[in-house]
KEBA-973421 format. One line per 10 residues: number of its first residue (from 1); for each residue x, y, z of C-alpha. Coordinates in Angstrom, 1 decimal, padded with zeros to 4 digits. Example, Ala and Ser with C-alpha at 12.3 -4.5 7.8 and 13.67 -1.06 7.14 Angstrom:
1) 012.3,-004.5,007.8  013.7,-001.1,007.1
***
This chain:
1) 015.4,-015.7,-002.6  014.4,-012.2,-001.3  011.1,-010.9,-000.1  008.7,-009.5,-002.7  007.0,-007.0,-000.3  009.0,-003.8,000.3  011.0,-003.9,003.5  011.3,-000.8,005.7  013.4,-000.2,008.8  012.2,002.5,011.3
11) 015.1,004.3,012.9  014.8,004.7,016.7  018.5,004.6,017.6  021.6,006.1,015.9  023.2,005.8,012.5  026.3,004.2,014.0  024.2,001.5,015.6  021.8,000.5,012.7  021.8,-003.2,013.6  018.9,-004.3,011.4
21) 020.4,-002.6,008.3  023.7,-004.3,008.9  022.0,-007.7,009.4  020.0,-007.3,006.1  023.1,-006.1,004.2  025.0,-009.1,005.4  022.4,-011.5,003.8  021.8,-009.4,000.8  018.2,-008.3,001.5  017.2,-004.9,000.1
31) 015.5,-002.3,002.4  014.6,001.3,003.0  015.2,003.1,006.3  013.0,005.9,007.6  014.6,008.7,009.5  013.8,012.2,010.7  015.1,015.1,008.7  017.8,016.1,011.2  019.3,012.6,011.0  019.9,012.7,007.2
41) 023.6,013.7,007.3  024.5,011.0,009.8  022.8,008.2,007.9  023.9,009.4,004.5  027.5,009.0,005.7  027.0,005.3,006.3  024.2,004.2,004.1  023.4,004.5,000.4  021.2,007.6,000.0  018.8,005.8,-002.2
51) 017.8,003.6,000.8  016.9,006.6,003.0  013.4,007.9,003.3  012.8,011.1,005.3  009.7,011.0,007.5  006.9,013.5,006.5  006.4,015.7,009.6  002.6,015.5,009.1  002.7,011.9,010.4  004.2,013.1,013.6
61) 001.7,015.9,013.9  -001.4,013.8,013.2  -000.4,010.7,015.1  -002.8,009.3,017.8  -000.6,008.8,020.9  -003.5,007.5,023.0  -002.6,010.0,025.7  -002.8,013.7,026.4  001.0,014.5,026.6  001.1,015.8,023.0
71) 004.7,016.8,021.9  006.1,016.8,025.4  008.0,013.6,024.7  008.8,011.3,021.7  005.8,009.8,020.0  007.7,006.6,019.4  008.0,004.7,016.1  004.3,004.7,015.3  004.3,007.8,013.0  007.1,006.3,010.9
81) 005.3,003.0,010.7  002.2,004.7,009.4  004.3,006.6,006.9  005.8,003.4,005.4  002.4,001.8,005.3  001.1,004.6,003.1  004.3,004.6,001.2  003.8,000.9,000.3  000.1,001.4,-000.6  001.0,004.3,-002.9
91) 003.5,002.1,-004.7  000.8,-000.5,-005.3  002.1,-003.2,-003.0  -000.4,-005.6,-001.3  001.9,-006.2,001.7  004.9,-004.5,003.4  007.5,-005.4,006.0  008.4,-003.0,008.8  011.2,-003.6,011.3  012.7,-002.1,014.3
101) 016.4,-001.1,014.0  017.8,-003.2,016.8  017.6,-006.7,015.2  021.0,-008.3,015.1  020.4,-011.5,013.1  017.8,-013.8,011.6  017.5,-017.5,012.1  015.9,-020.7,010.7  014.9,-023.1,013.5  016.0,-026.6,012.6
111) 015.2,-029.5,015.0  015.8,-027.3,018.0  018.9,-025.5,016.7  018.9,-021.8,015.7  020.7,-021.6,012.4  021.7,-018.1,011.1  020.3,-017.5,007.6  022.4,-016.6,004.6  019.8,-014.9,002.5  016.2,-013.6,002.5
121) 014.4,-016.8,001.9  012.8,-016.9,005.3  011.0,-013.6,004.5  009.7,-014.9,001.2  008.5,-018.1,002.9  006.5,-016.1,005.4  005.0,-014.0,002.5  004.0,-017.1,000.6  002.4,-018.7,003.7  000.4,-015.5,004.5
131) -000.8,-015.1,000.9  -002.4,-018.6,000.9  -005.1,-017.3,003.3  -007.8,-014.7,002.8  -007.9,-013.6,006.4  -004.3,-013.2,007.5  -003.6,-009.6,008.5  000.0,-009.8,009.9  002.8,-012.3,010.4  006.3,-012.3,011.7
141) 009.2,-014.3,013.3  009.3,-015.0,017.0  012.1,-013.7,019.2  015.4,-015.6,019.2  015.3,-015.8,023.0  012.1,-017.9,022.8  013.5,-020.4,020.4  014.6,-023.8,021.9  018.3,-024.4,021.3  018.6,-027.9,023.0
151) 017.5,-030.8,020.8  016.0,-032.7,023.7  013.9,-029.7,024.8  012.7,-029.2,021.2  011.5,-032.9,021.1  010.0,-032.7,024.6  008.0,-029.5,024.0  007.1,-030.2,020.4  007.5,-026.6,019.4  005.1,-025.9,016.5
161) 006.3,-024.2,013.3  003.9,-021.3,014.0  001.4,-020.0,016.5  -001.9,-018.3,015.5  -003.5,-015.3,016.9  -001.0,-013.7,019.2  001.1,-010.5,019.1  003.4,-009.9,016.2  006.4,-007.7,017.2  009.4,-005.8,015.9
171) 009.5,-007.5,012.5  006.0,-007.3,010.9  004.7,-008.3,007.5  001.4,-006.4,007.2  -001.4,-006.8,004.7  -001.9,-003.3,003.3  -005.7,-003.3,002.8  -006.7,-004.0,006.4  -008.5,-001.0,007.9  -006.1,-000.1,010.6
181) -003.1,002.1,011.3  -000.6,002.3,014.1  -001.4,004.3,017.3  -000.1,004.7,020.8  003.0,006.1,022.3  003.8,002.6,023.6  002.7,-001.0,022.8  002.0,-000.3,019.1  002.7,-003.9,018.1  000.4,-005.3,020.8
191) -002.4,-002.8,020.1  -002.4,-003.3,016.4  -002.4,-007.1,016.8  -005.3,-007.0,019.2  -007.4,-004.7,017.0  -006.8,-007.0,014.1  -007.8,-010.1,016.2  -010.9,-008.4,017.7  -012.1,-007.8,014.1  -011.7,-011.4,013.2
201) -008.4,-011.3,011.4  -005.7,-013.9,012.0  -002.1,-013.2,013.0  000.8,-015.8,012.5  003.9,-015.9,014.7  006.6,-018.2,013.2  008.8,-020.3,015.4  010.4,-021.8,012.3  011.9,-018.3,011.7  013.4,-016.2,014.5
211) 014.8,-012.7,015.0  017.6,-011.8,017.4  016.3,-008.5,018.8  018.2,-006.7,021.4  016.3,-006.5,024.7  014.5,-003.4,025.9  016.9,-000.9,027.4  019.9,-002.8,026.0  020.6,-000.3,023.2  021.2,003.4,023.8
221) 019.2,006.0,022.0  015.6,005.8,020.8  013.0,004.6,023.3  015.6,003.7,025.9  016.6,007.3,026.4  013.2,008.9,025.7  011.1,006.6,027.9  012.6,003.8,030.0  015.7,005.5,031.6  013.5,008.3,032.9
231) 010.1,006.8,033.8  010.5,003.0,033.9  008.0,000.7,032.3  004.9,001.4,034.3  003.4,004.1,031.9  003.9,001.6,029.0  002.1,-001.2,030.9  -000.7,001.1,032.1  -001.3,002.3,028.5  -001.8,-001.3,027.4
241) -004.4,-001.9,030.1  -006.1,001.4,029.2  -006.2,000.4,025.5  -007.5,-003.1,026.0  -008.8,-003.6,029.6  -010.8,-006.7,028.6  -007.7,-008.8,027.9  -004.8,-006.9,029.7  -003.5,-006.5,033.2  -000.3,-005.3,034.9
251) 002.1,-007.8,036.4  005.6,-007.6,038.0  008.3,-009.7,036.3  012.1,-009.5,035.9  012.4,-006.6,038.3  010.0,-004.2,036.5  006.3,-003.7,035.5  005.0,-005.6,032.4  001.7,-006.0,030.8  000.1,-009.4,030.4
261) -002.3,-010.0,027.6  -004.7,-013.0,027.4  -004.9,-014.1,023.8  -007.1,-017.2,024.4  -010.4,-015.5,023.3  -009.0,-015.3,019.8  -008.5,-019.0,019.3  -011.9,-018.9,017.5  -010.2,-017.0,014.6  -009.4,-019.8,012.1
271) -007.3,-019.6,008.9  -009.4,-019.5,005.7  -007.5,-020.9,002.8  -008.0,-019.3,-000.6  -009.7,-021.6,-003.1  -006.8,-021.3,-005.6  -004.0,-021.6,-003.0  -001.4,-024.2,-003.8  000.0,-026.0,-000.8  002.8,-028.5,-001.5
281) 002.7,-032.0,-000.2  005.3,-032.8,002.5  008.0,-030.4,003.7  008.9,-027.4,001.5  012.3,-025.9,002.5  012.1,-023.3,-000.3  015.6,-024.3,-001.5  017.2,-023.7,001.9  020.2,-025.9,002.7  022.0,-026.5,006.0
291) 025.6,-025.6,005.5  028.6,-025.5,007.8  029.7,-022.0,008.4  033.2,-021.0,007.0  035.6,-019.6,009.6
***
């Protein structure tokens, strides 16, 4: 079972890296990848040309970076994310997926174990969940690193299948008619999530489904070379505080600056089920089966 919403990958690294496209190809999930014009030859050499979308330069020119640095450095993935949003709207889709290009694998959490998936059913399951409610703006899987792999720990901590009203990052299913667009040279995921939450929308982060995203600065190219190798993480953290000073502050963790966001004020945002939404009784595994991997 594959997703119904179109799925876009935003290129930030190099054609020879393309982790997310390889991960999706392995499980048979269709996608498009957005690149800049000068990258076309490199990508066309390794990916079917029909999957490639070239970013309209107007999205770079008109993008709100939330700073005064202009074109002095990369504007990050935001322009391409706005491009695919409009692309999906123009095609008549009510939702779209947008993913970073450094996701290695996707998982289904099963009783504390992270099980690699064999097809795109997890994406369709998240779509169906989101469409049951009238006020869900964005959903996505949690990071693989935050999943609990030990069965005893899973039972002890009672990890819920999903968490409401927090940041959705790197792999985002977005409702196309919400009145927002991406902005900011940094922290685009956090900023968009917070603007949605402050307007009363609900976000859903799934623990039942996980993404194995490479850690910041672990993959060469893209934001690693443009931002972090030269300036560290302080400007990124400061911009988050400037964007949302009411719920954000700078902290020091893991040897570098980070931003901390308090999502507790948004606990008041409750799911509103559509009157005609069908919710099955008991557990619905959407046809997913646990199978032993072949060597």
